[in-house]
C-alpha positions in Angstrom: 0.2 -0.6 0.2 1.1 3.8 -0.7 1.9 4.7 3.0 3.2 7.6 4.5 6.3 7.2 6.0 5.6 8.7 9.6 3.4 6.2 10.2 5.6 3.4 9.8 8.4 5.2 12.2 10.1 2.7 14.7 9.8 3.2 18.5 13.5 3.3 20.5 13.0 -0.5 21.2 12.7 -1.6 17.1 14.8 -4.1 16.0 16.6 -2.3 13.8 16.5 0.9 15.9 17.4 -0.1 19.8 21.0 0.8 20.6 22.1 2.6 16.9 22.2 5.6 19.3 25.6 4.0 21.0 27.0 2.6 18.0 29.2 4.0 15.5 29.4 2.2 11.9 32.2 -0.1 12.9 30.7 -1.3 16.2 27.1 -1.5 14.0 29.0 -3.8 11.7 30.7 -6.0 14.2 27.5 -6.7 15.7 26.5 -8.1 12.7 29.1 -10.0 12.1 28.5 -11.8 15.0 25.7 -13.4 14.6 25.1 -16.5 12.4 23.1 -14.9 9.8 25.4 -12.0 9.2 28.4 -14.4 8.8 26.3 -16.6 6.3 25.4 -13.1 4.5 29.5 -12.7 4.6 30.4 -16.5 3.4 28.3 -16.3 0.9 29.6 -13.0 -0.6 32.8 -14.3 -0.4 32.5 -17.4 -1.7 30.5 -15.6 -5.0 33.8 -12.5 -5.1 36.3 -15.3 -5.6 34.4 -16.7 -8.9 36.2 -14.8 -12.3 34.4 -12.5 -13.5 32.0 -13.6 -16.2 29.6 -10.8 -15.8 25.6 -10.7 -15.8 24.2 -13.1 -18.6 21.0 -14.6 -19.7 21.9 -18.2 -20.1 26.0 -18.0 -18.6 27.5 -17.4 -21.6 28.7 -13.7 -22.1 27.8 -12.7 -25.9 31.2 -11.3 -27.7 31.8 -7.7 -29.1 28.4 -5.8 -28.1 30.5 -2.6 -26.8 33.5 -0.7 -28.1 35.8 2.1 -26.7 34.3 4.8 -29.2 34.4 8.0 -28.3 31.5 9.0 -26.4 32.2 12.5 -25.2 33.3 11.3 -22.0 34.7 15.4 -20.0 37.9 13.3 -19.3 39.8 16.7 -19.0 37.3 17.7 -16.2 37.9 14.5 -14.3 41.3 14.4 -14.7 41.6 17.8 -13.3 38.9 16.5 -10.7 41.0 13.7 -9.6 44.5 15.2 -9.6 43.2 18.0 -7.0 41.6 15.1 -4.9 45.3 13.3 -4.6 46.8 16.6 -3.7 44.4 17.3 -1.3 45.1 13.9 0.5 47.6 13.1 3.2 50.2 10.8 2.2 48.5 8.2 3.9 45.0 9.3 2.8 47.1 9.1 -1.1 47.7 5.4 0.2 45.0 4.2 1.4 42.6 5.3 -1.4 44.7 4.5 -4.5 44.2 0.6 -6.5 45.8 -0.8 -9.5 43.0 -0.7 -11.9 42.5 -4.2 -11.8 42.1 -4.4 -8.4 39.4 -7.4 -6.7 38.1 -4.1 -5.1 36.0 -3.0 -7.9 34.0 -6.2 -6.7 33.6 -5.2 -3.5 31.2 -2.8 -3.3 27.8 -3.1 -1.2 25.0 -0.8 -0.6 23.5 -1.3 3.4 24.6 0.6 5.9 26.7 -2.2 7.6 30.7 -0.9 7.1 32.1 -4.8 6.4 34.7 -4.2 3.1 36.6 -1.5 4.5 38.7 -0.1 2.1 39.6 3.4 0.3 38.7 6.4 2.2 35.4 6.9 4.4 34.0 10.1 4.0 32.4 10.7 7.2 36.4 10.1 8.8 37.9 13.2 6.7 38.4 16.6 6.3 35.5 19.2 4.6 38.5 20.3 2.0 39.2 16.1 0.9 34.9 15.3 1.1 34.6 18.5 -1.4 37.4 17.0 -3.6 35.7 13.6 -3.5 32.5 15.6 -4.3 34.2 17.7 -7.1 35.1 13.8 -8.9 31.9 13.2 -8.9 30.4 16.2 -9.8 33.0 16.2 -12.5 31.9 12.3 -13.8 28.1 12.3 -13.9 25.1 15.0 -15.5 23.9 17.6 -13.2 21.2 15.9 -12.5 22.8 12.4 -11.9 25.1 14.4 -9.2 22.0 15.4 -7.7 20.2 12.7 -7.5 23.2 10.9 -5.9 23.7 13.4 -3.4 19.7 12.8 -2.8 20.4 9.3 -1.9 23.1 10.7 0.5 20.8 13.7 2.1 18.2 10.6 2.5 20.7 8.5 4.0 21.4 11.4 6.5 17.7 12.3 6.9 17.3 8.3 7.8 19.9 9.0 11.1 18.0 11.7 12.3 14.5 10.1 12.0 15.9 6.6 13.9 18.8 8.6 16.3 21.8 6.5 14.3 23.7 9.7 12.8 27.7 8.2 13.7 26.1 4.9 11.6 23.5 6.9 8.7 24.7 10.3 7.4 25.2 12.1 4.1 29.3 11.0 4.2 29.1 7.2 5.5 30.3 6.4 2.2 33.7 5.1 0.5 36.0 6.1 -2.2 38.4 5.0 -4.3 40.3 5.7 -7.3 41.9 2.7 -9.6 44.5 3.4 -12.0 46.6 6.6 -12.7 44.0 9.7 -13.7 45.0 9.9 -17.7 43.2 11.7 -20.5 44.4 8.5 -22.9 44.8 5.6 -20.2 41.8 3.4 -18.0 41.3 4.7 -14.4 38.1 5.7 -12.6 36.7 5.9 -9.2 34.1 4.3 -7.0 31.8 5.1 -4.3 29.6 2.8 -2.2 27.5 2.4 0.8 23.7 2.8 1.8 21.6 3.2 -1.2 24.1 4.4 -3.6 27.0 2.5 -5.4 28.7 4.0 -8.2 31.4 2.3 -10.3 33.0 4.8 -13.2 35.5 3.9 -15.7 37.1 6.2 -17.8 39.2 5.2 -21.2 39.9 8.3 -23.5 37.3 9.7 -24.2 34.9 6.5 -22.9 33.2 6.8 -19.9 31.2 4.1 -18.5 29.7 3.9 -15.3 27.8 0.2 -14.3 26.6 -0.9 -11.9 25.1 1.5 -10.1 22.7 1.2 -7.0 20.3 4.1 -5.6 17.6 3.5 -2.9 16.1 5.5 -0.3 14.0 4.8 3.0 12.1 6.9 3.0 11.9 8.1 -0.9 11.2 11.4 0.5 12.2 14.2 2.8 9.8 16.2 4.9 11.4 18.9 7.1 15.1 20.7 7.2 17.2 22.0 4.8 16.4 19.7 2.2 13.1 19.4 2.9 10.3 18.6 -0.2 13.0 16.3 -1.9 11.6 13.2 -3.4 13.7 10.5 -5.5 12.7 7.7 -8.6 9.3 9.5 -9.3 10.4 9.0 -13.1 11.6 5.3 -12.6 8.0 4.3 -10.7 5.7 6.2 -12.8 6.9 6.0 -15.9 7.3 2.1 -15.1 3.5 2.2 -13.7 2.3 4.0 -16.8 4.1 1.8 -18.7 2.4 -1.4 -17.7 -0.6 -0.1 -17.5 -1.4 0.7 -20.5 0.3 -2.4 -22.3 -2.7 -4.5 -23.7 -4.3 -6.9 -21.6 -2.8 -9.9 -23.3 1.1 -8.6 -22.8 0.0 -6.8 -19.5 -0.7 -10.8 -18.1 2.6 -12.1 -20.2 4.2 -9.2 -18.1 3.5 -10.0 -15.1 5.4 -12.7 -13.8 4.1 -12.8 -10.8 1.2 -11.6 -8.8 2.7 -11.0 -4.9 5.6 -9.3 -4.2 6.2 -12.5 -2.2 4.5 -14.9 -4.1 4.3 -18.7 -3.6 4.9 -19.8 -7.0 8.5 -18.4 -6.9 11.1 -20.6 -7.1 13.6 -21.2 -4.1 16.2 -18.7 -3.9 14.0 -16.1 -6.3 13.3 -14.1 -3.4 17.1 -12.9 -1.2 16.0 -11.6 2.5 18.4 -8.4 1.8 17.9 -8.3 -2.1 14.2 -9.1 -2.0 13.3 -9.2 -5.5 16.1 -8.1 -6.7 18.4 -10.2 -9.3 21.5 -8.2 -9.9 22.5 -6.8 -6.6 25.7 -6.6 -4.8 28.2 -9.6 -5.1 26.1 -10.9 -7.9 28.5 -10.0 -10.9 27.7 -13.4 -12.5 24.1 -14.4 -11.9 22.6 -15.6 -14.8 19.0 -14.2 -15.0 16.9 -15.3 -18.2 14.8 -13.7 -19.9 10.9 -13.4 -19.1 8.2 -10.9 -19.7 7.2 -9.5 -23.0 10.0 -8.9 -25.5 10.4 -5.7 -27.1 9.9 -7.0 -30.7 6.4 -7.4 -29.9 5.1 -3.8 -28.9 3.4 -1.5 -30.8 6.0 1.6 -31.9 4.6 4.2 -28.9 5.0 1.0 -26.1 9.0 0.8 -27.9 9.1 4.9 -27.3 7.9 4.3 -24.1 10.6 1.4 -23.4 13.4 3.7 -24.4 12.4 6.4 -22.1 12.0 4.2 -19.1 15.8 2.9 -19.9 16.9 7.0 -20.1 15.2 8.0 -16.4 17.3 4.9 -15.1 20.9 6.2 -16.6 20.0 10.0 -16.2 23.1 10.6 -14.2 25.3 9.6 -17.2 26.8 13.1 -18.9 24.6 13.9 -21.5 27.1 12.4 -24.2 27.6 9.8 -23.3 24.2 8.9 -22.6 23.3 10.0 -26.0 25.8 7.3 -26.8 24.6 4.4 -24.6 20.8 5.0 -26.0 21.9 4.4 -29.3 23.1 1.4 -28.1 20.3 0.3 -26.2 18.1 1.0 -29.0 20.2 -1.2 -31.6 18.7 -3.9 -28.9 15.2 -2.8 -28.5 13.8 -5.7 -30.4 15.5 -8.0 -28.0 14.8 -6.4 -24.4 12.4 -7.7 -22.4 10.0 -6.2 -19.6 8.8 -8.1 -16.5 6.7 -7.0 -13.9 5.5 -8.8 -10.4 3.2 -7.3 -7.6 0.1 -5.5 -8.6 -0.5 -2.4 -11.3 -3.3 -0.1 -9.5 -2.1 3.5 -8.7 -0.8 2.0 -4.9 0.4 -1.0 -5.5 4.1 -2.0 -4.6 5.9 -3.9 -7.2 9.2 -5.0 -9.0 9.7 -4.7 -12.8 12.9 -5.1 -15.0 14.5 -3.9 -18.0 16.5 -6.4 -19.5 18.6 -6.6 -22.8 22.1 -8.3 -24.0 23.4 -4.8 -23.2 21.4 -3.2 -20.2 19.5 -4.6 -16.9 17.2 -2.3 -15.1 15.6 -2.7 -12.0 13.0 -1.0 -9.7 11.9 -2.5 -6.4 9.5 -0.9 -3.8 10.7 -2.9 -0.2 9.4 -3.9 3.3 11.1 -2.0 5.5 14.5 -2.2 7.4 14.6 0.6 9.4 10.5 1.2 8.8 8.3 -1.0 10.7 6.3 -2.0 7.5 6.6 -5.9 6.9 5.1 -6.1 3.4 7.0 -3.9 0.6 5.8 -0.3 0.5 6.1 2.9 -1.6 8.2 4.8 0.8 11.2 2.4 0.4 13.3 1.9 -3.1 16.1 0.5 -4.3 17.4 0.6 -8.1 19.6 -1.3 -10.0 21.5 -0.6 -13.1 23.8 -3.5 -15.1 25.4 -3.4 -17.8 25.6 -7.5 -18.8 27.8 -9.7 -20.7 30.6 -8.9 -19.3 30.7 -5.0 -19.5 30.2 -4.1 -15.9 33.3 -1.9 -14.5 34.5 -2.1 -18.1 36.0 -5.4 -18.0 35.6 -6.3 -21.7 36.5 -2.5 -22.3 40.1 -3.0 -20.2 41.0 -6.4 -22.4 40.1 -4.4 -25.4 42.7 -1.6 -24.7 45.3 -3.6 -23.2 44.7 -6.0 -26.6 44.9 -3.2 -28.8 47.2 -0.7 -27.3 50.1 -2.4 -25.5 49.8 -5.4 -27.2 48.9 -7.6 -24.2 46.5 -10.3 -23.6 43.3 -11.6 -21.5 45.6 -13.0 -18.9 46.0 -11.2 -15.8 43.3 -8.8 -16.5 40.9 -10.3 -14.9 40.2 -10.4 -11.5 
């Protein structure tokens, strides 16, 4: 149902709120790691992390030659300047902590819960303001203005949540880790990663080609109703466009798009629902997940629905700078016939839902979640998670890194994949 989050605020003894005021990010995570459930989660993540990278696929085999190192208008000059300034602001110790090799395994170690488990890079809430500002400037140089505002909105909403539950040392606008990969350069590969509660961005640039994938953006609640950011909402575009698209499909196509009628459906096979990811399939540590196509296929859709599906994709990747977004959308459109749309839940205006758009070159997921810090045991529209991945080996630009080292440096595939 469409709850107002104020109706779902926890009391001081609620399971995720009790004692949070006394904890910082470290003790909060250590408390979880001391439980069998927490240990099982981390063990499962580490097991998947140990697998060689393949990428998200529909059948286990990554399709070759889907992406190229074309000039897509990457703002590389501004990015290099921001990165070099960031390194200048760092102390020697901070510089040593923030820097990683371009093929470091840390690329794949991002996660989106508030639990501070993977402790690498620089944690923003431990930094002096000039370095924090330099990290924000790095983000601003790499993202579209709308995308930078969206990322900051996730961070502001995390701070708002911390205020609501009285846990500002665990949940604040700077409880995120930043890492720099490779040597900032106008020609050679390098990039950065930011990850923390409800926000993860993986950004790689090679010359004039920019890729940002995988990404995670979320919020609980998805609106701020007091303080300096009062009136801020997030994910309206994805939510409303997705719902209108589903509602406007012809009955027969809508019935095929709806793969499960209930958010926790008894017909779901084991493992389809995950306690942390819920209905998401492309979450953290699922870099190699096999996700078969489901629902209706782009080739079946009328022209107006094909156009709407493309527009819906663009809302998920609006964080890309304008020319990069245009190039990415051209690639998505080339595979529109093989783009699939599926839905879980009902599709009335007040119903919570999940949907996925999936093609050889993009996968977007939208999910209404049950409460973690809010008290709703059923999914509600005030807790939203979104994920974008680039299937078939393109996450983190892994395939482009191989191509670059092969074409520019004459280096084979071995040794570049971790």
